[in-house]
C-alpha angles and dihedrals in degrees: 000000000000115000117224124222090256092055090050093051089047090053092049092048089053091051091049093051093045089051093050100047098077091051092047092050092048092049093047090048093054091046090053092050090049089050092050091048092050092047090052091053093047089048090059091049089049093050091049092049093050092050090045089053094052104264110145113256099243092050091045092049090050092049092047091049090052089050093051096044094048086091104071125161091203093054091046091052093047091050095246096108134088093287098068121107 
């Protein structure tokens, strides 16, 4: 079977996409980890601010935990996260 120019271009596009996917996934993974780290740091700051302003420690801890866990990869994948319309 003789391949047309369009089929050759489609094949090349597939190769380019397949080559780019691992790098993209790695980049997105590191971005997600940085985001989680920053959320954890900000959660600590949030907790300290709540305690400083007089919120009882157990309640402040619960609120800070909710703040930190609001960034969840599984919820984002399931469509229940902040990226849903």
